[in-house]
Structure formats: structure tokens, C-alpha cells
SENU-613127 format. One line per 2 residues: their letters; for each residue x, y, z of N, C-alpha, C, O. Coordinates in Angstrom, 1 decimal. Atoms other than C-alpha are relative to their C-alpha. Layout:
residues N
a) X/Y/Z/X/Y/Z/X/Y/Z/X/Y/Z; ...
end
This chain:
residues 166
mi) 0.5/-1.4/0.0/0.1/0.0/0.1/0.8/1.4/-0.2/2.0/1.6/0.0; -0.9/-1.5/0.0/1.2/3.6/-0.5/-0.8/0.9/1.0/-2.0/1.3/1.0
yf) 0.7/-1.5/-0.7/0.5/6.2/2.1/0.7/1.0/0.0/1.9/1.2/-0.3; -0.3/-1.7/0.1/0.6/9.8/2.5/-0.2/0.6/1.3/-1.2/1.3/1.6
ir) 0.0/-0.8/-1.0/1.6/10.9/5.8/0.5/1.2/0.3/1.6/1.5/0.0; -0.3/-1.5/-0.1/1.3/14.7/6.8/0.3/0.4/1.6/-0.4/0.1/2.6
dv) -0.6/-0.3/-1.3/3.2/16.2/9.6/-1.0/1.4/0.1/-0.7/2.4/-0.5; 1.4/-1.0/-0.3/0.1/18.6/10.8/0.6/1.2/0.2/0.1/2.1/-0.5
hs) -0.5/-1.5/-0.2/2.3/21.6/11.9/0.8/0.5/-1.4/0.3/1.4/-1.9; -0.7/-0.4/1.4/4.7/22.0/8.6/-0.8/-0.4/-1.1/-0.7/0.2/-2.1
gl) 0.7/0.0/1.3/2.5/20.7/6.2/0.3/-0.8/-1.0/-0.3/-1.0/-2.0; -0.4/1.1/1.1/5.0/18.1/4.6/-0.6/-1.0/0.0/-1.4/-1.4/0.9
vk) 0.7/1.2/-0.2/4.0/15.0/3.5/1.0/-1.3/-0.2/2.0/-0.8/-0.8; -0.5/1.0/0.0/5.8/11.6/3.4/-0.7/-0.8/-0.7/-1.7/-1.3/-0.4
ig) 0.5/1.2/1.0/5.2/9.4/0.5/0.6/-1.2/0.2/1.8/-1.3/-0.2; -0.7/1.1/0.0/5.9/5.9/1.4/-0.5/-1.4/-0.4/-1.6/-1.2/-1.0
as) 0.6/0.9/0.1/5.0/2.3/0.9/0.1/-1.0/1.1/1.2/-1.3/1.7; 0.2/1.2/-1.3/3.9/-0.4/3.6/-0.9/-1.0/-0.2/-1.8/-0.9/-1.0
kk) 1.1/0.8/-0.1/2.3/-3.3/4.2/-1.2/-0.1/1.1/-2.2/-0.8/1.1; 0.9/-0.6/-1.3/0.7/-1.8/7.6/0.1/1.7/-0.2/0.4/2.3/0.8
pw) -0.4/-1.4/-0.2/0.9/1.9/6.7/-0.5/0.7/1.7/0.1/1.5/2.3; 0.4/-0.9/-1.1/-1.1/2.8/9.9/0.8/-0.4/1.4/0.7/0.3/2.4
kr) -0.6/-0.1/-1.1/1.4/1.0/12.1/1.3/0.8/-0.4/2.0/1.4/0.4; -1.2/-1.1/0.5/4.2/2.8/10.0/0.0/1.3/0.4/1.0/2.0/0.5
lq) -0.2/-1.3/-0.2/2.7/5.9/10.9/0.1/0.1/1.7/0.5/1.2/2.2; -0.4/0.1/-1.2/2.8/4.9/14.8/1.5/0.1/0.1/1.9/0.9/0.9
sl) -1.3/0.1/-0.2/6.4/4.2/14.3/0.6/1.1/-0.1/1.5/1.4/0.7; -0.4/-1.5/0.2/7.0/7.7/12.7/-0.2/0.6/1.0/0.8/1.2/1.3
qt) 0.6/-0.8/-0.6/4.9/9.4/15.3/1.1/-0.1/1.2/1.6/0.9/1.8; -1.0/0.2/-1.1/7.4/7.8/17.9/1.3/0.7/-0.1/2.0/0.7/1.0
ga) -1.2/-0.5/0.2/10.5/9.6/16.6/-0.4/1.6/-0.5/0.5/2.3/-0.6; 0.2/-1.2/0.7/8.8/12.8/15.2/-0.4/1.0/1.2/-1.1/0.5/2.0
ag) 0.2/-1.1/-0.7/8.6/16.2/17.3/-1.5/0.3/-0.1/-2.3/0.3/0.9; 1.7/-0.1/0.6/5.2/17.0/15.5/-0.9/-1.0/0.1/-0.5/-2.1/0.4
ll) 1.0/0.7/0.3/1.8/15.5/15.2/-0.2/-0.1/-1.2/-0.4/0.9/-1.9; 0.4/0.5/1.2/1.5/13.2/12.2/-1.4/-0.6/-0.1/-2.0/-1.0/0.9
em) 1.2/0.8/0.1/-1.7/11.9/10.7/0.2/-0.5/-1.4/1.0/0.0/-2.1; -0.1/0.6/0.9/-2.3/9.7/8.0/-1.2/0.9/-0.9/-2.3/1.2/-0.6
av) 1.0/-0.9/0.8/-3.9/11.9/5.1/-0.6/-0.7/-1.0/-1.7/-0.3/-1.4; 0.8/0.9/0.5/-4.6/8.9/2.7/0.9/-1.0/-0.3/2.1/-0.8/-0.3
vi) -0.5/1.4/0.0/-3.8/5.3/2.0/-0.8/-0.5/-1.4/-2.0/-0.5/-1.7; 0.9/0.8/1.3/-4.3/3.7/-1.6/1.0/-1.2/-0.4/2.2/-1.4/0.1
dg) -0.7/1.3/0.4/-3.3/0.4/-3.2/1.5/0.3/-0.9/1.8/1.3/-1.6; -1.2/-0.5/0.8/0.2/0.3/-4.6/1.0/-0.8/0.4/0.8/-1.6/1.4
ed) -1.3/0.8/-0.5/3.7/-1.4/-4.4/1.1/0.7/-0.1/0.8/1.9/-0.2; -0.6/-0.9/-0.1/7.0/-0.1/-4.4/0.3/0.9/-1.2/0.8/2.0/-1.1
ad) -0.6/-0.3/1.3/7.5/0.7/-8.0/-1.0/1.4/-0.1/-0.6/2.5/-0.5; 0.6/-1.3/-0.2/4.4/3.1/-7.6/0.1/0.9/0.9/-0.6/1.9/0.7
eh) -0.7/-0.9/-0.8/6.0/4.7/-4.5/1.0/1.0/-0.9/1.2/2.2/-0.8; -1.3/-0.6/0.6/9.0/5.3/-6.9/-0.6/1.1/-0.9/-0.2/2.2/-1.1
al) 0.5/-1.1/1.4/6.7/6.9/-9.7/-0.4/1.4/0.8/0.0/2.5/0.4; 0.4/-1.2/-0.8/5.3/9.4/-7.2/0.9/0.6/0.6/0.5/1.8/0.8
ha) -0.8/-0.7/-0.2/8.2/10.4/-6.0/0.5/0.6/-1.0/0.4/1.8/-0.8; -0.1/-0.5/1.3/9.3/11.2/-9.7/-0.9/0.9/-0.1/-0.6/2.0/-0.3
rf) 1.2/-1.0/0.7/6.1/12.7/-10.4/-0.1/1.2/0.6/-0.6/2.2/0.1; -0.1/-1.3/-1.0/6.5/15.1/-7.3/1.2/0.5/0.5/1.3/1.0/1.6
aa) -1.4/-0.3/-0.2/10.1/15.7/-7.6/0.4/1.6/0.6/1.1/1.8/1.6; 0.1/-1.0/-0.1/9.8/19.2/-8.0/-0.3/0.8/1.3/0.2/1.9/1.6
er) 0.2/-0.3/-1.2/8.3/19.5/-4.5/0.5/-0.6/1.2/0.0/-0.5/2.4; -0.6/0.8/-1.1/10.7/17.1/-2.7/0.7/1.1/1.3/1.2/2.2/1.0
vr) -0.7/-1.1/-1.1/12.1/19.1/0.4/1.0/-1.1/0.5/2.1/-0.5/0.5; -0.9/0.8/-0.5/14.2/16.1/1.8/-0.2/-1.4/-0.4/-1.4/-1.4/-0.7
ge) 0.3/1.5/-0.2/14.1/12.2/1.5/-1.5/-0.2/-0.8/-1.9/0.1/-1.9; 1.5/0.4/0.8/10.4/11.1/0.9/-0.8/1.3/0.7/-2.0/1.0/0.8
wf) 0.8/-0.8/-0.4/9.1/14.2/2.4/-0.1/1.4/-0.9/0.8/2.2/-1.2; 0.3/-1.2/0.9/7.3/16.8/0.2/-0.7/1.1/0.3/-1.4/1.1/1.3
ra) 1.1/-1.1/-0.3/5.7/20.1/0.0/-1.4/-0.4/-0.4/-1.4/-1.1/-1.4; 1.3/0.2/0.5/1.9/19.8/-0.3/-0.7/0.9/-0.2/-1.9/0.7/-0.1
dg) 0.8/-1.0/0.3/0.9/22.9/-1.1/-0.5/0.5/-1.5/-1.2/1.5/-1.8; 0.1/-0.1/1.8/1.1/22.5/-5.4/-0.9/-1.2/-0.2/-1.9/-1.6/0.5
ll) 0.6/1.5/0.6/0.3/19.4/-7.3/-0.4/-1.0/0.7/-1.4/-1.6/0.6; 0.4/1.3/-0.9/0.8/16.8/-4.6/-1.0/0.5/1.0/-1.7/-0.3/1.6
ga) 1.1/-0.3/-1.1/-1.4/18.8/-2.2/-1.4/-0.4/-1.0/-2.1/-1.1/-0.3; 1.0/-0.1/0.7/-4.3/18.7/-4.9/0.0/-1.3/-0.4/-1.2/-1.7/-0.8
fi) 0.0/1.6/0.6/-3.5/15.0/-6.0/-0.5/-0.6/1.2/-1.3/-1.4/1.1; 0.6/0.9/-1.4/-4.0/13.9/-1.8/-1.2/0.8/-0.1/-1.8/0.3/0.8
re) 1.8/-0.6/-0.2/-7.4/15.9/-2.0/-0.6/-0.7/-0.8/-1.5/-1.3/-0.3; 0.7/0.6/1.2/-8.6/14.3/-5.2/0.0/-1.6/0.8/-0.9/-2.3/0.9
le) 0.1/1.8/-0.7/-7.3/10.8/-3.2/-1.2/-0.1/0.9/-2.1/-0.9/0.7; 0.8/0.0/-1.0/-9.1/11.7/-0.2/-1.6/-0.1/-0.3/-2.4/-0.6/0.4
rs) 1.5/0.0/0.4/-12.4/12.2/-2.1/-0.4/-1.1/-0.9/-1.6/-1.1/-1.4; 0.4/0.7/1.4/-12.2/9.4/-4.6/0.0/-1.6/1.0/0.3/-1.8/2.2
sr) 0.2/1.2/-0.5/-12.8/5.5/-4.1/1.1/-0.6/0.1/1.0/-1.8/0.5; -1.3/0.6/0.1/-9.3/4.6/-4.5/0.4/-0.1/1.5/1.0/-1.1/2.0
ai) -0.5/-0.1/-1.4/-8.8/5.7/-0.9/-0.5/-1.1/0.9/-1.7/-1.4/1.0; 0.5/1.2/-1.0/-8.4/2.8/1.9/-0.6/0.5/1.4/0.1/1.3/2.0
pa) 0.2/-0.8/-1.5/-10.0/3.8/5.0/0.5/-0.6/1.2/0.5/-1.8/1.5; -0.7/0.7/-0.9/-8.2/3.6/8.0/-1.0/-0.9/1.1/-2.1/-0.4/1.2
pv) 0.2/0.8/-1.1/-9.2/0.9/10.9/-0.3/0.8/0.8/0.2/1.9/0.9; 0.7/-0.8/-1.2/-11.3/1.9/13.7/1.0/0.0/1.1/1.5/-1.0/1.6
tt) -1.0/-0.5/-0.8/-9.2/3.7/15.8/0.0/-0.8/1.2/-1.0/-1.4/1.7; 0.1/1.0/-0.9/-7.7/2.1/18.7/-0.1/0.7/1.0/0.0/1.9/0.9
hg) 0.4/-0.3/-1.0/-8.4/2.5/22.1/0.9/1.5/1.0/0.6/2.3/1.8; -0.9/-1.0/-0.5/-5.2/4.7/22.9/-0.3/1.3/-0.9/0.0/2.5/-0.6
eq) 0.5/-1.6/1.1/-6.5/7.3/20.0/-1.0/0.7/0.8/-0.9/1.9/1.2; 1.1/-0.4/-0.6/-9.9/7.3/21.7/0.5/0.6/1.1/-0.1/1.6/1.3
aa) 0.0/-0.8/-1.3/-8.4/8.2/25.1/0.6/0.9/0.3/0.5/1.5/1.4; -0.8/-1.1/0.5/-6.1/10.6/23.6/-1.3/1.5/-0.1/-1.2/2.7/0.3
iv) 0.7/-0.9/0.5/-9.1/12.4/22.2/-1.1/0.3/1.1/-1.8/1.3/1.1; 0.7/-0.3/-1.0/-11.2/11.9/25.4/0.7/0.9/1.2/0.1/1.5/2.2
ka) -0.9/-0.7/-1.0/-8.4/13.5/27.3/-0.1/1.7/-0.5/-0.4/2.7/0.2; 0.0/-1.4/0.4/-8.2/16.5/25.1/-1.4/0.6/-0.5/-1.4/1.8/-0.8
tg) 1.2/-0.9/0.1/-11.7/17.4/24.6/-0.8/-0.1/1.3/-1.7/0.7/1.4; 1.0/0.2/-1.2/-13.3/16.3/27.9/-1.4/-0.8/-0.4/-2.3/-0.8/0.5
ls) 1.3/0.7/0.2/-16.1/14.3/26.1/0.2/-1.6/0.7/1.3/-2.1/1.0; 0.1/1.3/-0.7/-17.3/10.9/27.5/0.7/-1.6/-0.7/0.2/-1.8/-1.7
ka) -0.4/1.1/0.9/-15.4/7.5/26.3/-1.1/-0.5/-0.8/-0.8/-0.8/-2.0; 1.1/0.7/0.9/-18.9/6.1/25.2/-0.3/0.8/-1.0/-0.2/0.4/-2.2
yv) 0.2/-1.1/1.2/-19.7/9.3/23.2/1.2/-0.1/-1.0/1.0/-0.2/-2.2; -1.2/0.1/1.2/-16.1/9.3/21.5/0.1/-1.4/-1.0/0.5/-1.5/-2.1
nq) 0.2/1.4/0.3/-16.7/5.4/21.0/-1.1/0.2/-1.2/-0.8/0.0/-2.4; 1.3/-0.1/0.7/-20.0/6.0/19.5/0.1/0.8/-1.2/-0.4/0.6/-2.2
if) -0.4/-1.1/1.8/-18.6/9.0/16.9/0.5/-1.0/-0.5/-0.1/-1.5/-1.5; -0.6/1.0/1.1/-16.1/6.3/15.8/-0.7/-1.4/-0.4/-0.1/-1.9/-1.3
lg) 0.8/0.9/0.2/-18.4/3.5/15.5/-0.9/0.5/-1.4/-1.0/-0.2/-2.3; 0.8/-0.5/0.8/-20.6/5.8/13.3/-1.7/0.2/0.3/-2.5/0.5/-0.5
qr) 1.3/-0.4/-1.1/-23.6/6.3/15.8/-0.3/0.8/0.1/-1.6/1.1/0.1; 0.2/-1.7/-0.2/-23.2/9.7/16.3/1.2/1.0/-0.9/2.3/0.9/-1.2
ap) -1.2/-1.1/1.2/-21.8/12.6/14.1/-0.9/1.1/0.4/-1.7/1.6/-0.4; 0.4/-1.6/0.0/-22.8/15.8/15.7/1.1/0.8/-0.4/2.3/0.5/-0.1
aw) -0.8/-0.6/0.5/-21.2/18.5/14.1/0.8/0.7/1.1/2.0/0.8/1.1; -0.9/-0.6/-1.0/-20.3/20.4/17.2/1.3/-1.0/0.6/2.4/-0.6/0.9
gl) -1.1/0.7/-0.5/-18.4/17.1/18.5/1.3/-0.6/-1.0/2.4/-1.2/-0.7; -1.3/0.4/1.1/-16.4/16.4/15.3/0.8/1.1/0.0/2.1/1.0/0.0
al) -1.0/-1.1/0.2/-15.5/20.3/15.2/0.8/-0.1/1.4/2.0/0.2/1.3; -0.9/0.0/-1.2/-14.3/19.9/19.0/1.4/-0.9/-0.1/2.5/-0.5/0.4
if) -1.1/0.9/0.0/-12.2/16.7/18.1/0.8/0.4/-0.9/2.0/0.1/-0.8; -1.0/-1.0/1.0/-10.6/18.9/15.1/0.5/1.0/0.8/1.7/1.2/0.6
ek) -0.6/-1.2/-0.7/-10.0/21.8/17.2/0.8/-0.5/1.0/1.9/-0.1/1.0; -1.0/0.2/-0.6/-8.5/20.0/19.9/1.2/-0.5/0.1/2.2/-0.2/0.8
tg) -1.2/0.7/0.1/-6.4/17.4/18.5/0.6/-0.2/-1.5/1.4/-1.1/-1.8; -0.1/-0.1/1.6/-6.4/18.2/14.5/-0.3/-1.0/-0.6/0.1/-0.9/-1.7
rr) 0.5/0.7/0.5/-7.9/15.1/13.9/-1.4/-0.1/-0.7/-2.4/-0.2/0.0; 1.3/0.0/0.7/-10.7/15.0/11.1/-0.5/-1.5/0.0/0.2/-2.4/-0.5
vg) 0.6/0.9/0.2/-13.0/12.4/11.7/-1.7/-0.1/-0.4/-2.5/0.8/-0.2; 1.4/0.0/0.4/-16.4/11.1/10.3/-0.3/1.4/-1.3/0.4/1.6/-2.3
al) 0.3/-0.9/1.3/-17.8/13.8/7.9/1.3/1.1/-0.1/1.5/1.7/-1.1; -1.1/-1.3/0.3/-14.9/16.3/8.3/1.1/-0.9/-0.5/2.1/-0.3/-0.4
ap) -1.2/0.3/0.2/-12.4/13.4/7.1/0.4/0.3/-1.6/1.6/0.1/-1.9; -0.2/-0.7/1.3/-12.7/14.7/3.3/0.4/1.3/-0.2/0.8/1.7/-1.3
fs) -0.3/-1.7/0.0/-12.1/18.3/4.2/1.5/0.0/0.1/2.0/-0.8/0.8; -1.1/-0.6/-0.3/-8.7/19.8/4.0/0.2/0.4/1.3/-0.7/0.7/2.0
da) -0.4/-0.7/-1.5/-7.0/21.0/7.2/-0.8/1.6/0.2/-1.6/2.0/1.1; 0.3/-1.2/-0.1/-7.6/24.5/6.3/-2.1/0.2/0.2/-2.8/0.8/1.0
ea) 1.1/0.1/0.1/-11.4/23.8/5.3/-0.8/-0.1/1.4/-1.7/0.6/1.8; 0.4/0.3/-1.4/-11.9/21.9/8.7/0.5/1.0/0.8/-0.3/1.1/1.8
kv) 0.1/-1.1/-0.9/-10.8/24.7/10.4/-0.7/1.1/0.5/-1.1/1.5/1.5; 1.3/-0.9/-0.2/-13.0/27.1/9.5/-1.0/-0.5/0.2/-1.6/0.1/1.1
wa) 1.2/0.9/-0.4/-15.9/24.7/9.7/0.3/-0.3/1.4/-0.8/-0.3/2.0; 0.1/0.4/-1.5/-15.0/23.7/13.2/0.1/1.3/0.8/-0.4/1.3/1.9
rl) 0.5/-1.7/-0.9/-14.7/27.8/14.4/-1.3/0.0/0.1/-2.0/0.1/1.1; 1.3/-0.6/0.2/-17.8/28.4/12.8/-0.8/-0.8/0.9/-1.2/-0.2/1.9
tl) 0.8/1.1/-0.6/-19.6/25.0/14.2/0.1/0.5/1.4/-0.9/1.0/1.9; 0.1/-0.2/-1.2/-18.3/25.7/17.6/-0.6/1.6/0.8/-1.0/1.7/1.9
am) 0.1/-1.4/-0.3/-18.9/29.7/17.7/-1.7/-0.3/-0.2/-2.3/0.1/0.8; 1.0/0.4/-0.2/-22.4/28.6/16.9/-0.9/-0.5/1.2/-2.0/-0.1/1.7
rg) 0.3/0.9/-1.5/-22.8/26.2/19.7/-0.1/0.7/1.0/-1.1/0.8/1.7; -0.3/-0.9/-1.3/-21.2/28.8/22.1/-1.3/0.7/0.1/-1.9/0.9/1.1
tt) 1.2/-1.5/-0.1/-24.1/31.5/20.9/-1.2/-0.7/0.5/-1.9/-0.2/1.3; 1.2/0.7/-0.2/-26.8/28.9/21.0/0.2/-0.5/1.6/-0.8/-0.3/2.3
da) -0.2/0.5/-1.6/-25.4/27.5/24.8/-0.2/1.5/0.8/-0.8/1.4/1.9; -0.3/-1.1/-0.3/-25.0/31.5/25.6/-1.8/0.5/0.0/-2.3/1.2/1.0
er) 0.7/-0.7/0.0/-28.4/32.3/24.5/-1.3/-0.8/0.9/-2.2/-0.2/1.4; 0.8/0.9/-0.6/-30.3/29.4/26.2/0.2/0.1/1.6/-0.7/-0.2/2.5
aa) -0.4/-0.6/-1.7/-28.5/30.7/29.8/-0.7/1.0/0.3/-1.2/1.0/1.4; 0.5/-1.3/-0.4/-29.8/34.2/29.4/-1.6/-0.2/0.1/-2.3/0.8/0.5
end
């Protein structure tokens, strides 16, 4: 499989190949100073990885890391919206626990969101705002789109709560 791992803070993307891309993300995260996220995974082999490296050579920063503000960014956004994207496995308990800690949402509620049993806009916005993770309906959004949507959603909820309190 071919993976595109994004450094949330720098925006750089690593293009790589692995039979277990989500485990690869975990191993890279261990040595990374910033938060990494899986942008997208598609079917492919080593030869496909090398072809992608060549295709986006002009955006290479170092090694397998590339700027994603040009052609590569557009390519990833297209993949995220396409049927070629391989969905992430259900989040691990550790990931859910981190979201619970960051957001203050209950474990049961976060689990329901990840199981697709709930998809409240404010909950998804809160998870993104506190963790940078796009889940549920936010998954196909770019980081910039998700940031604007999350801020608007949370602002509207804050207004609603304030109006109810008055």
C-alpha cells in the first residue's frame, strides 16, 4: 500500500510504501517532534511509490518528504475524495483515550462517534479543534476547510448555549 503521512504543523507529506501503513504511522510518530496524521492510503507497490516520488520531485524537501501546497496537495485531496482511498481501521483505544482527554467528551460518546452511531457537528468540530484529527464527516475536508468549519460550528454552539442560559 502507498501512504501519504502529513506532518500537521509543517504541512509536509511523506510518501511511502508499507504493508501496514497505520503501524508505519505509529512508528514514525514515535520519533517525530510534531503530530503526524495519515492523509490517505491507496493500493500500490514499491514501483508506484517510486513513480510518485518522480512525479512530485519538484516538491521534494528531503528524502521522502514533500511540500503539499501545490500539485501534491491537489493530488492528495483528489485521492481523499475518491474511491481509491483505503479507509483507516477503527481507531485504537489509545487514540480514543487521547481524544477523550483532549476534548472532555465521555469515552462512550467518542466511541459512538468512531463507530458511526453519532456524528454531531459540534463533536466533530471539537475533536478537530483540540486534536487536529478529522473524523466522520470532516475526513474528506482539507485542514484549512476543517479549521474554518470547526471554528464556525463551535462559535454557533457557543452562541446557542449562551442564548439558552440567558
